[in-house]
Structure formats: C-alpha cells, structure tokens
C-alpha positions in Angstrom: 60.9 84.6 101.4 63.5 83.9 104.1 64.7 80.9 102.2 65.2 83.1 99.1 67.3 85.5 101.1 69.4 82.8 102.6 70.0 81.2 99.2 70.8 84.6 97.7 73.3 85.4 100.4 74.9 81.9 100.0 75.3 82.4 96.3 76.7 85.9 96.7 79.3 84.5 99.2 80.1 81.7 96.8 80.7 84.1 93.9 83.0 86.3 96.0 85.0 83.3 97.4 85.4 81.8 93.9 86.6 85.0 92.4 89.2 85.3 95.2 90.9 82.1 93.9 91.9 83.7 90.6 95.5 84.5 91.9 96.0 80.9 93.2 95.1 79.4 89.8 96.8 82.1 87.7 100.2 82.6 89.3 101.4 79.0 88.7 100.7 79.5 85.0 102.7 82.8 85.0 105.6 81.5 87.1 105.8 77.7 86.6 108.3 75.3 88.0 111.9 75.4 86.7 112.3 73.9 83.2 108.8 75.0 82.1 108.0 78.1 80.1 105.3 80.5 81.5 102.0 81.3 79.8 101.4 84.9 78.7 98.4 86.7 80.2 96.7 86.7 76.8 97.0 82.9 76.5 95.7 82.3 80.0 92.7 84.5 79.3 92.1 82.9 75.9 91.8 79.5 77.5 89.8 80.8 80.5 87.1 82.6 78.5 87.1 79.9 75.7 86.5 77.0 78.1 83.9 79.1 80.1 82.1 79.9 76.8 81.8 76.2 76.0 80.3 75.5 79.4 77.8 78.4 79.2 76.9 77.2 75.7 76.0 73.8 77.1 73.8 75.5 79.7 72.1 77.5 76.9 71.4 74.3 75.0 70.0 72.5 78.0 67.7 75.4 78.8 66.9 75.9 75.1 68.0 79.5 75.1 68.3 80.9 71.5 71.8 82.0 70.4 70.3 84.4 67.9 71.3 88.1 68.2 70.9 91.1 65.9 73.8 93.0 64.3 73.4 96.0 66.7 73.4 93.6 69.6 76.6 92.0 68.3 78.3 95.4 68.1 77.3 96.3 71.7 78.3 92.9 73.0 81.7 93.2 71.2 82.3 96.5 73.0 81.3 94.9 76.3 83.8 92.1 75.6 86.6 94.5 75.1 85.8 96.2 78.5 85.5 92.8 80.2 88.8 91.6 78.6 90.5 94.8 79.7 89.5 94.3 83.3 90.6 90.7 83.3 93.9 91.3 81.4 95.1 94.3 83.5 94.1 92.5 86.7 96.4 89.5 86.2 99.0 91.7 84.5 99.5 93.4 87.9 100.1 90.2 89.8 103.9 90.1 89.2 104.3 93.6 90.7 102.5 93.1 94.0 100.8 90.6 96.3 97.7 89.2 94.6 95.5 90.2 97.6 96.6 93.8 97.2 96.0 93.7 93.4 92.5 92.3 94.0 91.8 95.0 96.6 92.8 97.8 94.2 90.6 96.2 91.4 87.7 96.2 93.9 87.7 100.0 93.8 85.4 99.7 90.8 82.3 100.8 92.8 84.1 104.0 93.7 85.0 104.6 90.0 81.5 103.7 88.9 80.1 106.4 91.3 82.5 109.0 89.8 81.7 108.1 86.3 77.9 108.3 87.0 78.4 111.7 88.5 80.5 112.9 85.5 78.6 111.4 82.6 75.1 110.6 83.9 74.7 113.7 86.2 74.1 111.6 89.2 73.5 113.6 92.4 76.8 114.7 94.1 77.0 113.5 97.7 79.5 114.2 100.4 79.8 110.4 101.0 81.0 109.9 97.4 83.8 112.4 97.7 84.7 111.0 101.2 84.9 107.5 99.7 87.1 108.7 96.8 89.5 110.4 99.3 89.6 107.2 101.4 90.2 105.1 98.3 93.1 107.3 97.2 94.6 107.1 100.7 94.2 103.3 100.7 96.0 103.0 97.3 98.8 105.3 98.6 99.3 103.0 101.6 99.3 99.9 99.4 101.9 101.4 97.0 104.3 102.4 99.8 106.7 99.5 100.5 108.8 99.0 103.7 111.8 100.5 101.9 109.8 103.7 101.1 109.9 103.0 97.3 106.7 103.4 95.2 106.0 100.7 92.6 103.7 102.6 90.2 103.4 100.0 87.4 101.3 97.5 89.3 99.1 100.2 90.8 98.4 101.7 87.4 97.6 98.3 85.9 95.1 97.5 88.6 93.5 100.9 88.5 93.0 100.5 84.7 91.4 97.1 85.5 89.0 98.7 87.9 88.2 101.5 85.4 87.4 98.9 82.7 85.1 97.0 85.0 83.4 100.2 86.1 82.7 101.1 82.4 81.5 97.5 81.9 78.9 97.7 84.7 77.7 101.0 83.5 77.2 99.8 79.9 75.4 96.6 81.1 72.9 98.7 83.1 72.6 101.8 80.9 72.4 100.4 77.4 70.2 98.2 75.3 72.1 95.1 76.2 70.3 95.1 79.5 67.3 93.5 77.7 69.3 90.5 76.5 69.0 87.3 78.4 71.7 87.3 81.1 73.0 83.8 80.3 73.1 84.7 76.6 74.9 87.9 77.4 77.4 86.1 79.5 78.1 83.5 76.7 78.7 86.2 74.0 81.0 88.3 76.3 83.1 85.2 77.1 83.1 83.8 73.5 84.0 87.2 71.9 86.6 87.7 74.7 88.2 84.4 73.7 88.3 85.5 70.0 89.9 88.8 71.0 92.5 87.1 73.1 93.1 84.5 70.3 94.2 87.5 68.1 96.6 88.6 70.8 98.0 85.1 71.1 98.4 84.9 67.3 100.4 88.1 67.4 102.6 86.7 70.2 103.3 83.5 68.3 104.2 85.4 65.2 106.8 87.3 67.1 109.9 85.0 67.4 111.1 86.5 70.7 107.7 86.3 72.3 107.1 82.7 71.0 110.4 81.6 72.6 109.5 83.2 76.0 106.0 81.9 76.4 104.4 78.5 75.9 101.1 78.0 74.0 100.1 74.6 75.2 99.9 73.9 79.0 101.1 70.7 80.6 98.7 68.5 82.6 98.9 70.6 85.7 98.4 73.7 83.6 95.2 72.3 82.2 93.9 71.7 85.7 94.6 75.3 86.6 92.9 76.6 83.4 89.9 74.3 84.0 89.6 75.7 87.5 89.8 79.3 86.2 87.1 78.6 83.6 84.7 76.7 85.8 85.2 78.1 89.3 86.4 81.6 88.7 84.3 82.4 85.6 81.2 80.2 85.1 80.3 79.6 88.8 81.2 83.2 89.8 79.1 84.8 87.0 76.1 82.6 87.3 76.1 82.7 91.2 76.4 86.5 91.1 73.5 86.8 88.6 71.2 84.7 90.7 72.3 86.4 94.0 71.5 89.8 92.5 68.0 88.5 91.6 67.4 87.1 95.0 68.8 89.7 97.4 69.3 92.7 95.2 72.4 94.4 93.8 73.3 96.2 97.0 73.5 93.1 99.2 75.3 91.2 96.4 77.9 94.0 96.2 78.4 94.0 100.0 79.0 90.3 99.9 81.5 90.9 97.1 83.8 92.5 99.6 84.8 89.0 100.5 86.6 88.9 97.1 89.8 90.7 98.1 89.6 89.2 101.6 89.7 85.7 100.1 92.6 86.7 97.7 94.5 88.1 100.7 94.1 84.9 102.8 94.9 82.7 99.8 98.0 84.7 99.0 99.3 84.7 102.5 98.4 81.0 103.4 99.0 79.2 100.0 101.3 81.5 98.0 103.6 82.7 100.8 102.9 86.4 100.2 103.8 88.7 103.1 101.4 91.0 104.8 102.5 94.1 106.6 100.6 96.4 108.9 100.7 99.1 106.2 99.2 96.8 103.6 96.4 95.6 106.0 95.6 99.3 106.8 95.5 100.2 103.1 93.2 97.2 102.4 90.9 98.2 105.3 90.6 101.8 104.1 89.8 100.8 100.5 87.1 98.2 101.7 85.6 100.9 103.9 85.5 103.3 101.0 83.8 100.8 98.8 81.2 99.9 101.4 80.4 103.6 101.8 79.7 103.8 98.0 77.6 100.6 98.1 75.5 101.4 101.1 74.8 105.0 100.1 73.1 103.7 97.0 70.6 101.6 98.9 67.0 102.0 97.8 63.8 101.0 99.6 62.3 97.8 98.2 59.5 98.2 95.7 56.0 97.3 96.8 54.9 96.1 93.4 
C-alpha cells in the first residue's frame, strides 16, 4: 500500500514537471533564430497532438485495446477535443504577452473555475472557502497583470483565462458525461487524434491565406522537430498517462495538489533557461493564485471508501 502511494506521488510529480516544460519547447518554435520563420500556434498543436496520437495508438495496439467507438461516443469525444484544443491553443497564444510562468499560473486557475461552474450548473453546495478562493484568484490575476510601469496588458490575461475556462469545462465533461465509461487510454487517443484533425483544418486555412502562409512556416527544421517530439512525448503522452495512473493510485485530490508544481516548474524554467524576469509583484501574484487553488482542492477532500 505504501509502495502504491509512493509510486502515485512520483507519477504525479512527473506529470506536473513535464507539463511545466511546455513553454521551453514551444517558445523556440514561436520565436526562432534570425532567418527562420516562426510556426503558428495551430501548426505547433497539430504536430503535438498528431505525434502524441500516434504514440498512444501504439500503446493501444500493444495492450490490445479496441479502437471501436459508437457514433454518440464520437460526437461526445469531438466536443471534448474542441475543449482540450481550446485550452492548449489559448495557453500558448498567451505566451508572447507575458512570462511563460505567469501564463501557466493563470491557466492553473482551472480548479477555481471548475468549482464556480459546479456551483452554477450542478448546484454544488456553496462554501465560504470557494468564494474566498475566487476572491484570492482575482487578486492574484490583478497582481500579475500590473507591470512595473503601471500599465495593464489585458490580452494575455484574457487568453489564459479562456484557456483555464476551456480546461475546466473539459474536466467537468469528462467526469459528468457518458465518456467517463470509455477506457482512459482510448479516450486520450481520440481526444488527441481529433484535436490533430481540428488543428489540421486551421493550418489549411492559414496556408490558403497568402499573407499568413508567408508569415509562418509549415515544416520545421531539424531543431524544430526535436522540440515538437519533446512536446508530444514529454508534455503530452508522459504527462497524460502519468496523471491518469497517479489519480488511480493516490486519488484525484492528491494528484491535483501535486499539480501545483506545474506553474512552479514553468516559472523556474522561464527564469533560468528563457531569461524571463521575476519581480516581487509577480511572485506575490503567483503565490496568491496557488493558495487559492489549494483551498479549492483541499476543501473537496473526501474520506476514503471502505469498500
């Protein structure tokens, strides 16, 4: 039992750390070296989800998991793919407007948004702790959006808040719809594969537009392929599968608490490897948001079942 807890905690930490490396692998594709065209967010995510879907398909073949789904399941999975794509797209779209660690921290507000949505649409019990966490989260975002010069940069904040909202809806749909009965690996495969198809449509539109096709590259160079492979394997496949198994071993609450390492990793990576600046105001805002998220997570703890 103790070994399962240790393994679950280790997998939860692994998932959080891997997710925190998304900015390190994404930013060089968005802002490459002089003489190279950048890749659009849609193109990056097409490769990321497409390559990840191929890897998960290989896992399904090795484990002899059936690919068969019904038409109603296909419709539900397509809707989930749109939510997952929205979360991923708006997350990296906000990177040019702020430090990647700040962006990841705002995205990590999804537990707070999930709690609000559950109260609004599923009549979950209203708690003082929930409203306290919401107030703290708003304060934290306000601190993050206020630069040293006193100017507010709303675009990046809005993009990351939309990302968090999409992911909150995604989690609710996964846990409160019939897709919860689908094999987790199969669900992951279809969300990634359908996501790749959706982003392929975006890429086709960009390439059909002459101006956009001249601004962005479709095929990455050798270094770009390495970054895309890292995004697919480390930040998508390893993250998703590790998180799934961690949830089974230590429960969703502990897995969510360990997930707080996601923005911490992104902040450290941004400061140490990307040269991003950290001010006292930013650090304070990050701390307030993390505290708000932990309040939401810990107030949802339930005693373990005796069955």
